[in-house]
C-alpha positions in Angstrom: 24.3 85.0 54.8 23.8 86.0 58.5 24.0 89.7 57.6 21.4 89.2 54.8 19.1 87.3 57.2 19.3 90.1 59.8 18.5 92.8 57.2 15.6 90.7 55.8 14.2 90.0 59.2 14.2 93.7 60.1 12.6 94.7 56.8 10.2 91.9 56.4 7.2 93.4 58.3 7.4 96.5 56.0 7.6 94.6 52.7 4.8 93.3 50.5 6.4 90.4 48.7 3.4 89.8 46.6 4.2 93.1 44.8 6.8 91.6 42.6 6.9 94.7 40.4 8.3 96.9 43.2 12.0 97.1 44.1 11.3 95.6 47.5 9.3 92.7 46.0 12.1 92.0 43.5 14.7 92.2 46.3 12.7 89.5 48.2 12.7 87.3 45.2 16.5 87.4 45.1 17.3 87.4 48.8 15.0 84.5 49.7 17.4 82.3 47.7 20.4 83.5 49.7 19.1 82.8 53.2 18.8 79.3 54.7 15.7 77.2 54.3 15.4 77.0 58.1 15.4 80.9 58.3 12.7 81.1 55.6 10.5 78.5 57.3 10.9 80.1 60.8 10.7 83.8 60.0 9.2 84.3 56.5 6.9 81.4 55.5 4.6 81.5 58.4 2.1 78.8 57.7 -1.4 79.4 59.2 -2.5 76.5 61.4 -5.6 74.3 60.8 -8.1 73.0 63.3 -7.5 69.4 64.1 -10.8 67.6 64.3 -10.9 64.4 66.4 -14.5 63.6 65.8 -14.5 62.7 62.1 -18.2 61.8 62.0 -19.1 65.4 62.8 -17.4 66.6 59.6 -19.2 66.9 56.2 -19.3 63.6 54.4 -17.7 63.4 51.0 -18.2 60.4 48.6 -15.3 59.3 46.3 -16.0 56.6 43.8 -12.6 55.4 42.4 -14.3 53.0 40.0 -15.9 56.0 38.2 -12.5 56.6 36.6 -12.7 53.3 34.7 -14.8 52.8 31.5 -14.4 50.8 28.3 -15.8 53.6 26.2 -14.1 56.8 25.1 -14.6 59.9 27.2 -14.3 63.5 26.3 -11.9 65.6 28.5 -15.0 67.1 30.2 -16.4 63.7 31.0 -13.1 62.5 32.3 -12.7 65.5 34.6 -16.2 65.1 35.9 -15.5 61.5 36.8 -12.1 62.2 38.3 -11.4 62.4 42.0 -10.8 66.1 41.7 -14.1 66.5 39.8 -16.0 64.6 42.5 -14.4 66.7 45.2 -15.3 69.9 43.2 -19.0 69.0 43.0 -19.2 68.4 46.7 -16.9 71.0 48.1 -17.4 73.8 45.6 -16.2 77.2 46.9 -16.8 76.4 50.6 -13.7 77.7 52.3 -14.6 76.2 55.6 -13.5 72.8 54.4 -9.9 74.0 54.3 -9.8 75.2 57.9 -9.9 71.7 59.3 -7.9 68.5 59.2 -9.2 66.2 58.2 -11.3 68.2 55.8 -14.1 65.8 55.6 -15.4 62.3 56.6 -14.7 60.0 53.6 -17.1 57.5 52.0 -14.6 55.8 49.7 -15.6 53.1 47.2 -12.8 51.5 45.3 -15.2 49.2 43.3 -19.0 49.2 42.6 -19.5 46.3 45.1 -21.1 48.7 47.6 -18.4 48.1 50.2 -17.6 51.3 52.1 -14.9 51.1 54.8 -15.2 53.1 58.0 -13.1 56.2 57.8 -10.9 56.3 60.8 -8.1 57.9 58.8 -7.1 55.4 56.2 -9.7 56.1 53.5 -9.2 59.9 54.0 -5.4 59.5 53.4 -6.1 57.3 50.4 -8.3 59.9 48.7 -5.2 62.1 48.4 -3.1 59.2 47.2 -5.8 58.5 44.5 -5.9 62.2 43.6 -2.1 61.9 42.9 -2.5 58.7 41.1 -5.2 60.0 38.7 -2.8 62.8 37.6 0.5 60.8 37.6 -0.8 57.6 36.0 -0.4 57.4 32.2 -3.9 56.4 31.4 -5.1 53.1 30.0 -1.6 52.1 29.1 -1.0 51.5 32.9 -4.5 50.5 33.9 -7.0 49.0 31.4 -10.0 51.3 31.0 -8.5 54.0 33.2 -9.3 57.6 32.3 -6.7 59.9 33.9 -7.3 63.4 35.0 -7.1 65.4 31.7 -5.9 68.7 33.3 -2.3 67.7 33.0 0.0 66.3 30.4 3.4 64.6 30.7 6.7 66.2 29.6 10.1 64.7 29.6 13.4 66.5 29.7 16.9 66.0 31.0 15.7 66.1 34.6 13.0 63.4 34.3 9.3 63.1 33.5 6.9 65.6 35.0 3.4 66.9 34.6 2.4 70.4 33.5 -1.0 71.9 32.9 -2.4 71.0 29.5 -2.7 74.4 27.7 -5.9 73.3 26.1 -7.7 73.0 29.4 -8.5 76.7 29.8 -12.3 76.8 30.0 -13.9 78.3 33.1 -14.9 74.7 34.1 -11.3 73.6 33.8 -9.9 76.6 35.6 -12.3 76.1 38.5 -10.7 72.7 39.0 -7.2 74.0 38.8 -8.1 76.5 41.5 -9.5 73.8 43.7 -6.3 71.8 43.2 -4.4 74.9 44.3 -6.6 75.2 47.5 -5.9 71.5 48.2 -2.2 72.0 47.8 -2.2 74.9 50.2 -4.2 72.9 52.7 -1.8 70.0 52.5 1.0 72.3 53.5 -1.0 73.5 56.5 -2.0 70.0 57.5 1.6 68.7 57.0 0.4 66.1 54.5 2.0 65.5 51.1 0.7 64.7 47.6 2.6 62.3 45.3 3.0 64.7 42.4 6.0 65.1 40.1 5.3 68.6 38.8 7.7 70.5 36.6 9.9 73.1 38.3 8.5 75.6 35.8 5.2 75.3 37.6 6.7 75.8 41.0 8.7 78.8 39.8 5.5 80.4 38.6 3.6 79.7 41.8 6.2 81.3 44.1 6.6 84.3 41.8 10.0 83.8 40.2 10.7 85.7 37.0 10.4 83.1 34.3 12.4 83.1 31.1 12.3 81.0 27.9 15.3 79.1 29.3 13.1 77.9 32.2 10.5 76.7 29.8 13.0 74.9 27.5 14.9 73.3 30.4 11.9 72.4 32.5 9.1 71.7 30.0 9.8 71.1 26.3 13.5 71.2 25.3 12.8 70.1 21.7 11.2 73.5 21.0 14.6 75.1 21.1 15.1 74.1 17.5 11.9 75.8 16.6 12.6 79.1 18.2 16.2 79.1 16.9 15.0 78.6 13.3 13.9 81.9 11.6 12.3 80.1 8.7 10.2 78.0 11.1 9.0 81.0 13.0 7.9 82.6 9.7 5.9 79.5 8.6 2.2 79.8 8.4 1.6 76.8 10.7 3.9 78.1 13.5 0.9 78.4 15.9 0.5 74.6 15.9 3.8 74.3 17.8 3.7 77.7 19.5 0.1 78.4 20.5 -0.7 82.2 20.4 2.5 83.0 18.6 0.7 85.1 16.1 -1.2 87.0 18.9 2.1 87.9 20.6 3.8 88.7 17.3 1.1 91.1 16.2 1.1 92.8 19.6 4.8 93.3 19.5 4.8 94.7 16.0 2.4 97.5 17.0 4.4 98.4 20.1 6.8 101.4 20.0 9.6 99.3 21.5 9.6 96.7 18.7 8.2 98.6 15.7 11.7 99.4 14.3 13.4 96.1 15.1 14.2 93.5 12.5 11.2 91.2 11.9 13.4 88.1 12.6 14.1 89.5 16.1 10.5 90.4 16.8 9.4 86.8 15.8 12.0 85.4 18.2 10.8 87.5 21.1 7.2 86.6 20.2 8.1 82.9 20.3 9.7 83.3 23.7 6.6 85.1 25.0 4.3 82.5 23.6 6.2 79.7 25.4 6.7 81.5 28.8 3.1 82.5 29.0 1.5 79.4 27.4 0.1 78.1 30.7 -0.7 81.4 32.4 -4.4 80.8 32.8 -4.0 77.4 34.4 -1.0 78.3 36.5 -2.7 81.5 37.6 -5.8 79.5 38.8 -3.6 77.1 40.7 -1.7 79.9 42.3 -4.8 81.8 43.3 -6.2 78.7 45.0 -2.9 78.2 46.8 -2.9 81.8 48.0 -6.5 81.4 49.3 -5.6 78.7 51.7 -1.9 79.4 52.4 -1.6 83.2 51.9 0.3 85.0 49.1 2.9 86.3 51.6 3.8 82.9 52.8 4.0 81.4 49.2 6.0 84.3 47.8 8.6 83.9 50.6 9.3 80.3 49.4 11.8 79.2 46.8 10.4 76.9 44.2 12.2 74.0 45.9 10.6 74.9 49.2 7.1 74.8 47.7 7.8 71.5 45.9 9.0 69.9 49.1 6.2 71.2 51.3 3.5 70.1 48.9 5.0 66.9 47.5 7.5 65.7 50.1 10.2 63.3 48.9 9.5 60.8 46.1 11.0 58.0 48.1 12.4 57.7 51.6 16.0 56.9 52.2 17.0 54.2 54.7 17.2 56.6 57.7 13.8 58.1 56.9 12.3 54.7 56.5 13.6 53.6 59.9 12.3 56.9 61.5 8.9 56.2 60.0 8.4 52.7 61.3 8.2 51.5 64.9 8.9 47.8 65.0 7.4 45.9 67.9 8.4 42.4 66.8 10.5 40.2 69.1 14.2 41.0 68.7 15.0 38.0 66.4 12.1 38.7 64.1 12.7 42.5 64.2 16.2 41.8 62.9 14.8 39.7 60.1 12.1 42.3 59.3 14.7 45.1 59.0 17.0 42.8 57.0 14.2 42.1 54.6 13.3 45.8 54.3 16.9 46.6 53.5 16.7 44.3 50.4 13.8 46.4 49.0 14.2 49.4 46.7 13.3 52.9 47.7 10.3 52.6 45.4 9.2 49.5 47.4 9.7 51.4 50.6 7.2 53.9 49.2 4.9 51.1 48.4 5.2 49.9 52.0 4.1 53.3 53.1 1.1 53.1 50.9 0.2 49.6 52.1 0.5 50.5 55.7 -0.7 54.1 55.9 -2.3 54.9 52.5 0.3 57.5 51.9 3.0 57.2 49.3 5.6 59.7 50.3 7.8 60.8 53.2 7.0 62.4 55.6 4.0 60.4 56.9 1.4 61.9 59.1 2.0 59.2 61.7 4.5 56.4 62.3 3.8 52.9 61.1 3.6 50.4 63.9 4.7 46.9 63.1 3.6 44.1 65.5 3.4 40.3 65.5 0.2 38.5 64.5 -1.0 35.0 65.4 -1.7 34.1 61.8 -0.1 31.2 60.0 3.1 31.9 58.1 1.1 31.0 55.0 -0.6 34.4 55.4 0.7 37.8 54.2 1.1 40.8 56.5 -2.1 42.7 57.2 -2.3 46.5 57.4 -4.9 48.8 58.9 -4.3 52.1 57.1 -6.6 54.0 59.5 -4.2 53.4 62.3 -1.0 52.9 60.3 -0.5 49.4 61.8 1.0 46.3 60.2 0.7 42.8 61.8 3.1 40.2 60.5 3.2 36.4 61.1 6.4 35.0 62.6 8.1 34.0 59.4 11.2 31.8 59.8 13.7 33.4 57.4 14.7 36.8 56.0 13.7 35.4 52.6 10.2 34.6 53.8 9.8 38.1 55.2 11.0 39.6 52.0 8.7 37.5 49.8 5.6 38.1 51.9 6.2 41.8 52.3 6.6 42.1 48.5 3.4 40.2 48.0 1.5 42.5 50.4 2.7 45.8 49.0 1.8 44.6 45.5 -1.9 44.7 46.5 -2.4 48.4 45.8 -5.9 48.5 44.4 -7.7 46.2 46.9 -10.6 47.5 48.8 -10.0 48.6 52.4 -11.3 46.4 55.1 
């Protein structure tokens, strides 16, 4: 490994990794998986810095209305996208690249309900915008929240590795692709600003973004394994309605039949290859738009030097913290006796509840946080729940008398996810 790292370090300035068709580009795609992640991050994936803006009020103001995502009437995909957090950002940011050079990107006017209440953005509302962006993509619509219309750009897929989202192949209009591109820009900015988004995106998507060579096995393993039976069935591939399961199959099949390479091959084999092409390239327009946006803010050279797991970790962080990461993320300023009860209570919670505590305290759902959470005593009655200020990532807690009381009150507090910020 050390020898490979020395060779790659010497050759790196002379290589264009974005040219995946060249021998050098192909070599990078292979060797980047051999070297250590620390080596890639230190020498290959050079992330451009962003300007840290202390005076938030000097930034452009962006309004996000979370309640716009809720309606009792049906919405078309276009209407749902227009009302989404991503759609609201798209209307106000457009193609202005200057937004992505700063952190924070903007001053937030966040309205959770139509009450007219707008909390002052000292950091919490801004962080919550990104949590809400994640939520609109990862929430399974009205089944989870009555009247909720999720972002229609993505659909859920389930395979042996879990449940993920992938781009909906029907969302390929110029309007849709512009939003995919903006999402890519945001993802690149998050890497630069060292902030994470709570997405569970299929590995197939990450592999495309970093330029890995994708095969039909990647699609079947990472997206829709049930389609294996379809492409393995010659009769099914010869059926007239095959395009309903394999969009653009006929287009790929006709193109292959007219090529010199496949003209003399058995029809059954050509259909199999066409089916594989149809699956592997079924999301190309959407994934291409996301990747283009990511390249704009992060740079193609940086992205291409990542493995797909690097990209996933940098954009999305870890789904839930472990115990050591939780402890590293919280500074407890309670008196020793109460600090012991606080940590004992936290240890009874699940990793999912630790993530909910992050959101309650800092408006961020995933590790790592942009700042540590500070826990301090409050003078409130023990009848009250803990109180959080997400702008400053602080939590004040009454002096409960038992571990059970701490556990009960913390659980009550972290369950209040959709309340308006103070």
